[in-house]
C-alpha distance (Angstrom), angle and dihedral (degrees) to the residues before:
residue distance angle dihedral
M1 . . .
L2 3.79 . .
V3 3.76 118.9 .
F4 3.77 119.0 -166.7
R5 3.77 117.3 -155.3
P6 3.78 130.5 178.0
A7 3.78 113.7 -96.3
P8 3.80 115.5 -103.7
P9 3.81 115.2 -95.2
G10 3.77 112.1 -80.0
R11 3.81 93.6 21.9
C12 3.82 98.0 84.3
R13 3.75 123.5 92.9
T14 3.75 112.4 -121.3
Y15 3.75 109.1 -149.4
P16 3.80 97.7 -152.0
L17 3.82 85.8 73.6
A18 3.80 99.3 30.4
Y19 3.79 118.1 125.2
G20 3.80 91.3 0.8
R21 3.79 90.6 -93.6
N22 3.76 139.4 107.4
P23 3.81 102.5 -70.2
H24 3.80 92.3 -148.4
L25 3.79 90.6 64.2
L26 3.76 123.1 75.2
I27 3.78 120.3 -140.4
P28 3.83 112.7 -81.0
Y29 3.82 91.0 -108.5
W30 3.82 91.9 85.5
P31 3.82 118.2 87.1
A32 3.81 122.1 -121.0
N33 3.82 93.4 -95.9
I34 3.84 88.5 62.4
Q35 3.82 96.3 35.7
R36 3.81 90.9 59.3
W37 3.81 88.5 66.1
G38 3.83 92.1 49.4
T39 3.81 98.1 115.2
L40 3.81 93.5 47.6
I41 3.82 91.3 44.0
Y42 3.79 89.4 51.4
K43 3.82 92.8 50.0
V44 3.81 92.8 49.2
A45 3.80 92.3 45.3
Y46 3.80 95.0 46.9
T47 3.82 92.9 45.7
N48 3.81 90.8 52.4
G49 3.81 98.4 38.2
L50 3.80 94.1 -112.6
D51 3.78 132.6 135.5
P52 3.83 108.8 -99.5
D53 3.79 90.9 -135.2
F54 3.80 90.1 55.1
V55 3.81 89.7 54.6
A56 3.82 88.9 47.0
A57 3.82 89.1 53.3
V58 3.81 90.6 53.6
V59 3.82 91.5 48.1
N60 3.80 89.5 48.5
A61 3.81 93.2 49.9
E62 3.80 96.1 43.5
S63 3.80 104.2 41.4
D64 3.81 108.5 -4.9
G65 3.80 85.5 -123.5
Y66 3.80 96.5 -61.5
A67 3.81 111.8 130.0
D68 3.81 93.9 -161.0
G69 3.80 99.1 39.1
V70 3.82 119.4 143.0
S71 3.79 123.4 -164.3
E72 3.80 124.6 -127.2
V73 3.80 91.6 -99.5
G74 3.80 93.1 53.3
R75 3.79 99.9 -102.7
W76 3.77 118.3 131.2
A77 3.76 110.4 -100.1
C-alpha cells in the first residue's frame, strides 16, 4: 500500500523560484499552442505540487493545446 505524505518543511520545491526563471513561462521547447496556456498550466501545476513542464507535456499529449479538439473516433480530446 502506498501512502503519500506531505514533504517536510524546507524539502519541497517551490516553483516560483524553480530553474531561476519566470515561473509563469514554460521552457521554450513547447510550441505556441501550448505556450498560450502557460499561466493556467502554471496555476494547476503549482496548486498540485507538479512541475509546470510536466503538466504542459500532458496537455500536449492529450489535446495538443486545442481546447475544443475532437479525436478521429469522436471522443473529446
